Backbone as a printed PyTorch tensor [residue, N CA C, xyz], in Angstrom:
tensor([[[127.0970,  79.9100,  85.1960],
         [126.8050,  81.0100,  86.0110],
         [127.4770,  82.3160,  85.8180]],

        [[128.8130,  82.0900,  85.2340],
         [129.5810,  83.1690,  84.8790],
         [128.8660,  84.1990,  83.8230]],

        [[128.0430,  83.5870,  82.8570],
         [127.4630,  84.2320,  82.0000],
         [126.2870,  84.8240,  82.3400]],

        [[125.7160,  84.8130,  83.5910],
         [124.4570,  85.2350,  83.9020],
         [124.3470,  86.7530,  83.7910]],

        [[123.3870,  87.2270,  83.2670],
         [123.1770,  88.8130,  83.1720],
         [121.8560,  89.1390,  83.7980]],

        [[121.9070,  89.7970,  84.7280],
         [120.8830,  90.2180,  85.5440],
         [119.7850,  91.3910,  84.7260]],

        [[120.6330,  92.0820,  84.2190],
         [119.8870,  93.1310,  83.1350],
         [118.9490,  92.4590,  82.1690]],

        [[119.7130,  91.4610,  81.7310],
         [118.7700,  90.5460,  80.6640],
         [117.7020,  89.9320,  81.3060]],

        [[117.9020,  89.1500,  82.4240],
         [116.7100,  88.7040,  83.2600],
         [115.5450,  89.5570,  83.4050]],

        [[116.0350,  90.8800,  84.0130],
         [114.9720,  91.9070,  84.2270],
         [114.2120,  92.3320,  83.0510]],

        [[115.0140,  92.4060,  81.9410],
         [114.4260,  92.7190,  80.5210],
         [113.2930,  91.6080,  80.2780]],

        [[113.7100,  90.4790,  80.4430],
         [112.7240,  89.3460,  80.1230],
         [111.3790,  89.5330,  81.0330]],

        [[111.3830,  90.0360,  82.1040],
         [110.3460,  90.5980,  82.8990],
         [109.4210,  91.5080,  82.2670]],

        [[110.1820,  92.5190,  81.3410],
         [109.4020,  93.5210,  80.8410],
         [108.9180,  92.9630,  79.5950]],

        [[109.6840,  91.8990,  79.0500],
         [109.0420,  91.3730,  77.7530],
         [107.8690,  90.6030,  78.0540]],

        [[107.8300,  89.8780,  79.3720],
         [106.6140,  89.3140,  79.8790],
         [105.5460,  89.9820,  80.0000]],

        [[105.7190,  91.4490,  80.4150],
         [104.4450,  92.2050,  80.4760],
         [104.1360,  92.4920,  79.0830]],

        [[104.8830,  92.8680,  78.1720],
         [104.3470,  93.1200,  76.8630],
         [103.4640,  91.9790,  76.3120]],

        [[104.0250,  90.7440,  76.7350],
         [103.3370,  89.4270,  76.3760],
         [101.7710,  89.3990,  76.9920]],

        [[101.8650,  89.7940,  78.2740],
         [100.6200,  89.9440,  79.0500],
         [ 99.7800,  90.8250,  78.3680]],

        [[100.3090,  92.0860,  77.8590],
         [ 99.5210,  93.1190,  77.2610],
         [ 98.8050,  92.6170,  75.9050]],

        [[ 99.5550,  91.7280,  75.2340],
         [ 99.0730,  91.3290,  73.8000],
         [ 97.9430,  90.1380,  74.0760]],

        [[ 98.2750,  89.3420,  75.3810],
         [ 97.3580,  88.2970,  75.5550],
         [ 95.9600,  88.8900,  76.0550]],

        [[ 96.1060,  90.0370,  76.7130],
         [ 94.8800,  90.7890,  77.1710],
         [ 94.0910,  91.2840,  75.9580]],

        [[ 94.7570,  91.7630,  75.0680],
         [ 94.2370,  92.6130,  73.8180],
         [ 93.4440,  91.3850,  73.2160]],

        [[ 94.3110,  90.1540,  73.0670],
         [ 93.6010,  89.2050,  72.1340],
         [ 92.3380,  88.7570,  72.8200]],

        [[ 92.1130,  88.4430,  74.0620],
         [ 91.0210,  88.2680,  75.0350],
         [ 90.0700,  89.2750,  74.6930]],

        [[ 90.3440,  90.6650,  74.8520],
         [ 89.4250,  91.5360,  74.5000],
         [ 88.7900,  91.4810,  73.2100]],

        [[ 89.6590,  91.2070,  72.2540],
         [ 89.1360,  91.3630,  70.8420],
         [ 88.2160,  90.0920,  70.6360]],

        [[ 88.4020,  89.0040,  71.4610],
         [ 87.5710,  87.7770,  71.2080],
         [ 86.1760,  88.1560,  71.6920]],

        [[ 85.9350,  89.2940,  72.3060],
         [ 84.6350,  89.6980,  72.9800],
         [ 84.1260,  90.9220,  72.0610]],

        [[ 84.7460,  91.2980,  70.9430],
         [ 84.2570,  92.3490,  70.2620],
         [ 82.6780,  91.8560,  69.7100]],

        [[ 81.7580,  92.7800,  69.6770],
         [ 80.4100,  92.6580,  69.2920],
         [ 79.7660,  92.0780,  70.4590]],

        [[ 80.0970,  91.4870,  71.3930],
         [ 79.6490,  90.9620,  72.6970],
         [ 79.4450,  91.7980,  73.9120]],

        [[ 80.4830,  92.5350,  73.9370],
         [ 80.6600,  93.5280,  74.8600],
         [ 81.1470,  94.8560,  74.6760]],

        [[ 80.2260,  95.7570,  75.0690],
         [ 80.3260,  97.3290,  74.6820],
         [ 81.7670,  97.8400,  75.2070]],

        [[ 82.4400,  98.6360,  74.4010],
         [ 83.4510,  99.4800,  74.8610],
         [ 84.9580,  98.6580,  74.8040]],

        [[ 84.9910,  97.4800,  74.0090],
         [ 86.1200,  96.8350,  74.1340],
         [ 87.2960,  97.6450,  73.4700]],

        [[ 87.0110,  98.4380,  72.2230],
         [ 88.0060,  99.1080,  71.7410],
         [ 88.6360, 100.2440,  72.7160]],

        [[ 87.8550, 100.8580,  73.4630],
         [ 88.4240, 101.7010,  74.5460],
         [ 89.2700, 101.0180,  75.5640]],

        [[ 88.8970,  99.8450,  76.0180],
         [ 89.6780,  99.0860,  76.8760],
         [ 91.0850,  98.5100,  76.2150]],

        [[ 91.0660,  98.3350,  74.8820],
         [ 92.3200,  97.9570,  74.3010],
         [ 93.2600,  98.9590,  74.1920]],

        [[ 92.5270, 100.3090,  73.9750],
         [ 93.4280, 101.5440,  73.7780],
         [ 94.0430, 101.7680,  75.3740]],

        [[ 93.2020, 101.6920,  76.2120],
         [ 93.7160, 101.8860,  77.7110],
         [ 94.8260, 100.9670,  77.9750]],

        [[ 94.6960,  99.6900,  77.5760],
         [ 96.0260,  98.6310,  78.0920],
         [ 97.1980,  98.9300,  76.9780]],

        [[ 96.9990,  99.3850,  76.0090],
         [ 98.2280,  99.7960,  74.9340],
         [ 99.0090, 100.8510,  75.2950]],

        [[ 98.1620, 101.8590,  76.1190],
         [ 98.8970, 103.0030,  76.5410],
         [ 99.3420, 103.3100,  77.9830]],

        [[ 98.8590, 102.3890,  78.8820],
         [ 98.9160, 102.4560,  80.2230],
         [100.4190, 102.5060,  80.6770]],

        [[100.6650, 103.2830,  81.5160],
         [102.0620, 103.3340,  82.0570],
         [102.1130, 102.5340,  83.4570]],

        [[101.0490, 102.1800,  84.0560],
         [100.6840, 101.7440,  85.0700],
         [101.2100, 100.0390,  85.0130]],

        [[101.4040,  99.2310,  85.9740],
         [101.6320,  97.8350,  86.0990],
         [100.4900,  96.9970,  85.3280]],

        [[101.1510,  96.3210,  84.2200],
         [100.1350,  95.7260,  83.3340],
         [ 98.8850,  94.7830,  84.0300]],

        [[ 99.5850,  94.0800,  85.0730],
         [ 98.5740,  93.0710,  85.7240],
         [ 97.3850,  93.9900,  86.5440]],

        [[ 97.8940,  95.1880,  87.0520],
         [ 96.9340,  95.9310,  87.8740],
         [ 95.9790,  96.5440,  86.6500]],

        [[ 96.5030,  96.9260,  85.7170],
         [ 95.7400,  97.5150,  84.7140],
         [ 94.5770,  96.5380,  83.9210]],

        [[ 95.0620,  95.2640,  83.9520],
         [ 94.1480,  94.2590,  83.5890],
         [ 93.0380,  94.0210,  84.4230]],

        [[ 93.5000,  94.0170,  85.5980],
         [ 92.4000,  93.8950,  86.6950],
         [ 91.4870,  95.0160,  86.8610]],

        [[ 92.0970,  96.2830,  86.6740],
         [ 91.0540,  97.3310,  86.5620],
         [ 89.9940,  97.2240,  85.2980]],

        [[ 90.2530,  96.6940,  84.3410],
         [ 89.4300,  96.5400,  83.0920],
         [ 88.3550,  95.2940,  83.6300]],

        [[ 89.0050,  94.3240,  84.2190],
         [ 87.9860,  93.3720,  84.7230],
         [ 86.9290,  93.8810,  85.7100]],

        [[ 87.3910,  94.6410,  86.4620],
         [ 86.7580,  95.3490,  87.6260],
         [ 85.5780,  96.1550,  87.0570]],

        [[ 85.7500,  96.8160,  85.8110],
         [ 84.7960,  97.4870,  85.2190],
         [ 83.5620,  96.5920,  84.5930]],

        [[ 83.7300,  95.4090,  84.5620],
         [ 82.6380,  94.5470,  83.8050],
         [ 81.5240,  94.3290,  84.7670]],

        [[ 80.4340,  94.1920,  84.3780],
         [ 78.9940,  94.0340,  84.7380],
         [ 78.8610,  92.5100,  84.9900]],

        [[ 78.9600,  92.0730,  86.2640],
         [ 78.7520,  90.7740,  86.6160],
         [ 77.3370,  90.0870,  86.2270]],

        [[ 76.2310,  90.9510,  86.1860],
         [ 75.0740,  90.4970,  85.7930],
         [ 74.9230,  90.3310,  84.2240]],

        [[ 75.9300,  90.7320,  83.4960],
         [ 75.7210,  90.4480,  82.1370],
         [ 76.6010,  89.4050,  81.8890]],

        [[ 76.2120,  88.2300,  81.1560],
         [ 76.7950,  87.0680,  81.0420],
         [ 78.0900,  87.1790,  80.2610]],

        [[ 78.1260,  87.9610,  79.0310],
         [ 79.1700,  88.1060,  78.3000],
         [ 80.2610,  88.9050,  78.9800]],

        [[ 79.9760,  89.8250,  79.7150],
         [ 80.7780,  90.7070,  80.6350],
         [ 81.5600,  89.9580,  81.6840]],

        [[ 80.6540,  89.1710,  82.2100],
         [ 81.1490,  88.4180,  83.4980],
         [ 81.9920,  87.3790,  82.8320]],

        [[ 81.7750,  86.8440,  81.7630],
         [ 82.7790,  85.7890,  81.1210],
         [ 84.1910,  86.4740,  80.8560]],

        [[ 84.1610,  87.6030,  80.3150],
         [ 85.1590,  88.5660,  80.0490],
         [ 86.0480,  88.8010,  81.1680]],

        [[ 85.2180,  89.1290,  82.3690],
         [ 86.0480,  89.4410,  83.4960],
         [ 86.7420,  88.4480,  84.0700]],

        [[ 86.0060,  87.1450,  84.0620],
         [ 86.8530,  86.0070,  84.7460],
         [ 87.9840,  85.8460,  83.7530]],

        [[ 87.9760,  85.7660,  82.4660],
         [ 89.2220,  85.4990,  81.5210],
         [ 90.1350,  86.5830,  81.8130]],

        [[ 89.8190,  87.8210,  82.1880],
         [ 90.9630,  88.8940,  82.3610],
         [ 91.5070,  88.8100,  83.7800]],

        [[ 90.7580,  88.2360,  84.6790],
         [ 91.2860,  87.9750,  86.0430],
         [ 92.1870,  86.8470,  86.2120]],

        [[ 91.7970,  85.8870,  85.3660],
         [ 92.8930,  84.6660,  85.3390],
         [ 94.3370,  85.1820,  84.7610]],

        [[ 94.1690,  86.0560,  83.6800],
         [ 95.3430,  86.6480,  83.0930],
         [ 96.2520,  87.4860,  84.2210]],

        [[ 95.4870,  88.3630,  84.6970],
         [ 96.1600,  89.3680,  85.7870],
         [ 96.5880,  88.5640,  86.9430]],

        [[ 96.2200,  87.6180,  87.2770],
         [ 96.7450,  86.6110,  88.3550],
         [ 97.8380,  85.9070,  88.1020]],

        [[ 97.7720,  85.4210,  86.6650],
         [ 98.9740,  84.7440,  86.2180],
         [100.3640,  85.2460,  86.3660]],

        [[100.3780,  86.6650,  86.2210],
         [101.6220,  87.5020,  86.4660],
         [102.3060,  87.0810,  87.7190]],

        [[101.5180,  87.3290,  88.8390],
         [102.1280,  87.2380,  90.0660],
         [102.8930,  85.5940,  90.1310]],

        [[102.0940,  84.9300,  89.7330],
         [102.2440,  83.2770,  89.8570],
         [103.8260,  83.0370,  89.2510]],

        [[103.8570,  83.5330,  87.9790],
         [104.8140,  83.3970,  87.0470],
         [106.2520,  83.9880,  87.4330]],

        [[106.0490,  85.4060,  87.9160],
         [107.1830,  86.0560,  88.2460],
         [107.7510,  85.7670,  89.5960]],

        [[106.9430,  85.4250,  90.6840],
         [107.3380,  85.2410,  91.9420],
         [108.2950,  83.8660,  92.0920]],

        [[108.1640,  83.0000,  91.3080],
         [108.9110,  81.7070,  91.4610],
         [110.2350,  82.0200,  90.5420]],

        [[111.3090,  81.5490,  91.1890],
         [112.7970,  81.9360,  90.5810],
         [112.9820,  80.6210,  89.8350]],

        [[113.5420,  80.9120,  88.5710],
         [114.1600,  79.7050,  87.9600],
         [115.2770,  78.9890,  88.8130]],

        [[115.5690,  77.7160,  88.4630],
         [116.4730,  77.0110,  89.1570],
         [117.8240,  77.7820,  89.1130]],

        [[118.1260,  78.3560,  87.8740],
         [119.4180,  79.1080,  87.7230],
         [119.4090,  80.3110,  88.5620]],

        [[118.1320,  81.0660,  88.6050],
         [118.2170,  82.1590,  89.5110],
         [118.2930,  81.7670,  91.0180]],

        [[117.6110,  80.6560,  91.3720],
         [117.5180,  80.1830,  92.6130],
         [119.2010,  80.0870,  93.2070]],

        [[119.8270,  79.5280,  92.2300],
         [121.2570,  79.1320,  92.5750],
         [122.0980,  80.5980,  92.7620]],

        [[121.8100,  81.3720,  92.0200],
         [122.1980,  82.8030,  92.0130],
         [121.9320,  83.5100,  93.4260]],

        [[120.4520,  83.3210,  93.6590],
         [120.0720,  84.0240,  94.9730],
         [120.7910,  83.2740,  96.1900]],

        [[120.7940,  82.0500,  96.2380],
         [121.3180,  81.2680,  97.3810],
         [122.8050,  81.7180,  97.4110]],

        [[123.6080,  81.7570,  96.3790],
         [124.9620,  82.4810,  96.4290],
         [124.9100,  83.9540,  97.0210]],

        [[124.1120,  84.7130,  96.6780],
         [124.0810,  86.0030,  97.1560],
         [123.6950,  86.1690,  98.7010]],

        [[122.8290,  85.2220,  99.0710],
         [122.3210,  85.0520, 100.5560],
         [123.6500,  84.6710, 101.3040]],

        [[124.5640,  83.6170, 100.6870],
         [125.7730,  83.3270, 101.3020],
         [126.7570,  84.2930, 101.5150]],

        [[126.7190,  85.1440, 100.5280],
         [127.8430,  86.4670, 100.5240],
         [127.2290,  87.2310, 101.7370]],

        [[125.9830,  87.5170, 101.7440],
         [125.5890,  88.5070, 102.7190],
         [125.8430,  88.0640, 104.1220]],

        [[125.5340,  86.5780, 104.3520],
         [125.9260,  86.2200, 105.5340],
         [127.4860,  86.3130, 105.9410]],

        [[128.0820,  86.1310, 104.8990],
         [129.6040,  86.1120, 105.1290],
         [129.8720,  87.6340, 105.6520]],

        [[129.3090,  88.5080, 104.9440],
         [129.3630,  90.0000, 105.1320],
         [129.0440,  90.3390, 106.4810]],

        [[127.9090,  89.7160, 106.9770],
         [127.4090,  90.1010, 108.4260],
         [128.3760,  89.5320, 109.4730]],

        [[129.0720,  88.2940, 109.1970],
         [130.0850,  87.7530, 110.0920],
         [131.2530,  88.6660, 109.9730]],

        [[131.5990,  88.9170, 108.9620],
         [132.8850,  89.9480, 108.9600],
         [132.6990,  91.2510, 109.5900]],

        [[131.3880,  91.8840, 109.4570],
         [130.9340,  93.2340, 110.1300],
         [131.1300,  92.7780, 111.4760]],

        [[130.7050,  91.8810, 112.0470],
         [130.5140,  91.3160, 113.3990],
         [132.0480,  91.3240, 114.0370]],

        [[133.1280,  90.6730, 113.2190],
         [134.2950,  90.4560, 113.7810],
         [134.9410,  91.8140, 113.8160]],

        [[134.7390,  92.7020, 112.9230],
         [135.5430,  93.8950, 112.7340],
         [134.8250,  95.0520, 113.6340]],

        [[133.7730,  94.8460, 114.1340],
         [133.0390,  95.9730, 114.8110],
         [132.3180,  95.4670, 116.1840]],

        [[133.0790,  95.1410, 117.1580],
         [132.6430,  94.6320, 118.3580],
         [131.5180,  95.4990, 119.0620]],

        [[131.8100,  96.8490, 118.8290],
         [130.4530,  97.6090, 119.5320],
         [129.2690,  97.4060, 118.9880]],

        [[129.1150,  96.8180, 117.5370],
         [127.6750,  96.4860, 117.2490],
         [127.5820,  95.0160, 116.9320]],

        [[128.0430,  94.1690, 117.7800],
         [128.0080,  92.6510, 117.4990],
         [126.5240,  92.1520, 117.5370]],

        [[126.3360,  91.4280, 116.8260],
         [124.7100,  90.8660, 116.5960],
         [124.7380,  89.7800, 117.7790]],

        [[123.5040,  89.8590, 118.2260],
         [122.9510,  88.8150, 119.1470],
         [122.4400,  87.7040, 118.2640]],

        [[121.7130,  88.0770, 117.0990],
         [121.4040,  87.1140, 116.2380],
         [121.1220,  87.9000, 114.7420]],

        [[121.0860,  86.9640, 113.6520],
         [120.8360,  87.7510, 112.4660],
         [119.9930,  86.5970, 111.7200]],

        [[119.2500,  87.0370, 110.7890],
         [118.3260,  85.8800, 109.8390],
         [118.4890,  86.6200, 108.4650]],

        [[118.8540,  85.7380, 107.4950],
         [118.8660,  86.2780, 106.0720],
         [117.6870,  85.2430, 105.3960]],

        [[116.7560,  85.9870, 104.6250],
         [115.7520,  85.3580, 103.8880],
         [115.5490,  86.0310, 102.4970]],

        [[114.9870,  85.3670, 101.7350],
         [114.5500,  86.0210, 100.3360],
         [113.1070,  85.9920, 100.0600]],

        [[112.6080,  86.8040,  99.2100],
         [111.3010,  86.8710,  98.8940],
         [111.1550,  87.7380,  97.5250]],

        [[110.6570,  87.1690,  96.3890],
         [110.3100,  87.6590,  95.3250],
         [111.6560,  88.3850,  94.6520]],

        [[112.8050,  87.7960,  94.8310],
         [113.9250,  88.4220,  94.1070],
         [114.6480,  89.3670,  95.0970]],

        [[114.3030,  89.6100,  96.2880],
         [114.9890,  90.5110,  97.1520],
         [115.4720,  89.6760,  98.4110]],

        [[116.3990,  90.4060,  99.1090],
         [116.9680,  89.6420, 100.0330],
         [116.7180,  90.4370, 101.3160]],

        [[116.2010,  89.7470, 102.5050],
         [115.8330,  90.5050, 103.6840],
         [116.8730,  90.0980, 104.9040]],

        [[117.2450,  91.0230, 105.5620],
         [118.1610,  90.6730, 106.5020],
         [117.6290,  91.4360, 108.0840]],

        [[117.4770,  90.4170, 109.0050],
         [117.0070,  90.8310, 110.3420],
         [118.2660,  90.8470, 111.3390]],

        [[118.8920,  92.0580, 111.4570],
         [120.0180,  91.9260, 112.3370],
         [119.8030,  92.5960, 113.7820]],

        [[119.9820,  91.7660, 114.7570],
         [119.6160,  92.0160, 115.9650],
         [120.7230,  92.2060, 116.8720]],

        [[121.1580,  93.5310, 117.0700],
         [122.5460,  93.8170, 117.7760],
         [122.4050,  93.7560, 119.1620]],

        [[123.6350,  93.6980, 120.0280],
         [123.5970,  93.4260, 121.4660],
         [123.4770,  94.9570, 122.0390]],

        [[124.3220,  95.7640, 121.5400],
         [124.7930,  96.9780, 122.3700],
         [124.5590,  98.4890, 121.5820]],

        [[124.1160,  98.3880, 120.3030],
         [124.2430,  99.5980, 119.5160],
         [122.9720, 100.3330, 119.8730]],

        [[122.7700, 100.9160, 121.1060],
         [121.7060, 101.5530, 121.5490],
         [121.3690, 102.7850, 120.8380]],

        [[122.1610, 103.5680, 120.2060],
         [121.8360, 104.6630, 119.4390],
         [121.5210, 104.3690, 118.1100]],

        [[121.7370, 103.2820, 117.6610],
         [121.3830, 102.6360, 116.3880],
         [121.7450, 103.5070, 115.0260]],

        [[122.9500, 104.2000, 115.0660],
         [123.1180, 105.0570, 113.9590],
         [124.3530, 104.5790, 113.2890]],

        [[125.5550, 104.5600, 114.0080],
         [126.7900, 104.1740, 113.2780],
         [126.6590, 102.9200, 112.8330]],

        [[126.4470, 101.9730, 113.6670],
         [126.2500, 100.5070, 113.3740],
         [125.4620, 100.2950, 112.1650]],

        [[124.2720, 100.8470, 112.2210],
         [123.3150, 100.7710, 111.0770],
         [123.6760, 101.1680, 109.9110]],

        [[124.2400, 102.4450, 109.9580],
         [124.8370, 103.1750, 108.5930],
         [125.8570, 102.1700, 107.9960]],

        [[126.8780, 101.9120, 108.7690],
         [127.9030, 100.9980, 108.4280],
         [127.3170,  99.8100, 107.7030]],

        [[126.3180,  99.0750, 108.1700],
         [125.9260,  97.8560, 107.7760],
         [125.0280,  97.9920, 106.4420]],

        [[124.2950,  99.1810, 106.4430],
         [123.5390,  99.5640, 105.4010],
         [124.3660,  99.6790, 103.9540]],

        [[125.4960, 100.3310, 104.2880],
         [126.6120, 100.7650, 103.3290],
         [127.2840,  99.4840, 102.8330]],

        [[127.6870,  98.4650, 103.7620],
         [128.2390,  97.1330, 103.4870],
         [127.3220,  96.2870, 102.5580]],

        [[126.0990,  96.3810, 102.7690],
         [125.1520,  95.7090, 102.1090],
         [124.4190,  96.1950, 100.7670]],

        [[124.9500,  97.3540, 100.4990],
         [124.3550,  98.1560,  99.3050],
         [124.8770,  97.6790,  97.9120]],

        [[125.9090,  96.9060,  97.9370],
         [126.5680,  96.3760,  96.5570],
         [126.4200,  95.0490,  96.1460]],

        [[125.1510,  94.6180,  96.3890],
         [124.8430,  93.1260,  96.0900],
         [124.1260,  93.0810,  94.7140]],

        [[124.1890,  91.7850,  94.1860],
         [123.2390,  91.8340,  92.9780],
         [121.7840,  91.9050,  93.0900]],

        [[121.2200,  91.5980,  94.1110],
         [119.8690,  91.7010,  94.3330],
         [119.6420,  92.8130,  95.6930]],

        [[118.1910,  93.3880,  95.4340],
         [118.3570,  94.4240,  96.6470],
         [118.4630,  93.7480,  97.9390]],

        [[118.8210,  94.4470,  98.9090],
         [118.9050,  93.8540, 100.2630],
         [118.5930,  94.8380, 101.0920]],

        [[117.2660,  94.2630, 101.9360],
         [116.7420,  95.3270, 102.9630],
         [116.9720,  94.6900, 104.2280]],

        [[117.3080,  95.5590, 105.3150],
         [117.7090,  95.4150, 106.5500],
         [116.8750,  95.9090, 107.6990]],

        [[116.4100,  94.9870, 108.4730],
         [115.5410,  95.3590, 109.7330],
         [116.7000,  95.3690, 110.8750]],

        [[117.2860,  96.6030, 111.2840],
         [118.2450,  96.7000, 112.5410],
         [117.6130,  96.9890, 113.7260]],

        [[117.8920,  96.3070, 114.7010],
         [117.3470,  96.5710, 116.1060],
         [118.1550,  96.0970, 117.0550]],

        [[118.1080,  96.9330, 118.4100],
         [118.7450,  96.5370, 119.5530],
         [118.0750,  95.2270, 120.2500]],

        [[118.7510,  94.4380, 120.9230],
         [118.0060,  93.1110, 121.3680],
         [116.8100,  93.4470, 121.9930]],

        [[116.9360,  94.7050, 123.0140],
         [115.9020,  94.9550, 123.9010],
         [114.5430,  95.3820, 123.2680]],

        [[114.7430,  95.9140, 122.0690],
         [113.6120,  96.3270, 121.1790],
         [113.1620,  95.3140, 120.2040]],

        [[113.7330,  94.2270, 120.2970],
         [113.4020,  93.2640, 119.0570],
         [112.0600,  92.6740, 119.4560]],

        [[111.1960,  92.6610, 118.4550],
         [109.6660,  92.0800, 118.4560],
         [109.4850,  91.4600, 117.1450]],

        [[108.8420,  90.2920, 117.1600],
         [108.8420,  89.5160, 115.8650],
         [107.6200,  90.2460, 115.0070]],

        [[106.8640,  91.0350, 115.5450],
         [105.6920,  91.6330, 114.9240],
         [106.0300,  93.1290, 114.5100]],

        [[107.2910,  93.6420, 114.4180],
         [107.4910,  94.8030, 114.0100],
         [108.3510,  94.8850, 112.6960]],

        [[108.3250,  93.7800, 112.0330],
         [108.8310,  93.4840, 110.6300],
         [108.1070,  92.5960, 109.9730]],

        [[108.1020,  92.7080, 108.5160],
         [107.4280,  91.7830, 107.7670],
         [108.0230,  92.1650, 106.2830]],

        [[108.5760,  90.7670, 105.8500],
         [109.0420,  90.7550, 104.4350],
         [108.1070,  91.1110, 103.3090]],

        [[106.9740,  90.6510, 103.5980],
         [105.7880,  90.7930, 102.3400],
         [105.3780,  92.2290, 102.2340]],

        [[105.4540,  92.9340, 103.2540],
         [105.2100,  94.2120, 102.9820],
         [106.3020,  95.4470, 103.1470]],

        [[107.3840,  94.7240, 103.6680],
         [108.7040,  95.4790, 103.8100],
         [108.6010,  96.3750, 105.1520]],

        [[107.5860,  96.1060, 106.0040],
         [107.4530,  96.7590, 107.0780],
         [108.7160,  96.6440, 108.0350]],

        [[109.3610,  97.8890, 108.5110],
         [110.3300,  97.7060, 109.4920],
         [111.9430,  97.4300, 108.8390]],

        [[111.8950,  97.4160, 107.3010],
         [112.9040,  97.4060, 106.5040],
         [113.5390,  98.6780, 105.9100]],

        [[114.6680,  98.7630, 105.9320],
         [115.4320,  99.7430, 104.9840],
         [116.1780,  99.1480, 103.9120]],

        [[116.1190,  99.7700, 102.7330],
         [116.7660,  99.2360, 101.6740],
         [118.4240,  99.6000, 101.7500]],

        [[119.3480,  98.8000, 101.6500],
         [120.7060,  98.9400, 101.8350],
         [121.3420,  99.8430, 100.7160]]])
């Protein structure tokens, strides 16, 4: 774990996108002569600045479902565009270990913050992770102005290896439906 390099890990994600682009181009080339405009789609994928998975899906969406060859190409491209999400979302065992260590550090930070700041004591907190990011729900007992305690906590949580998002609320205002880790609703990046 000492030799773990997050920058290298993230760079591998970019390499994965290049690999996806070349796979999509290979799929498109296999339909040359069967589907009109393949060359234009290849140029689009080679030059796009958008997320490659979304770009591949855009090409797939442009296919005519009533044309057998285009519909077949559409299905092949959709499989490829969906593969990215499945491969990227799961952390490797090494990354899972690093993530769990980071979450433990976040919890230690929350407990230290509580001991040192009795005015912002937590009633409860919860630490979760999703797709390589950490989410903290911090439910305070008495910080009704929600300014000083929230700012201090955001500052403390801003120096972690993974992005940390915080949902900070006073116990009376807490509701389970006012935050969501999948859409990041109700969270702020520390």
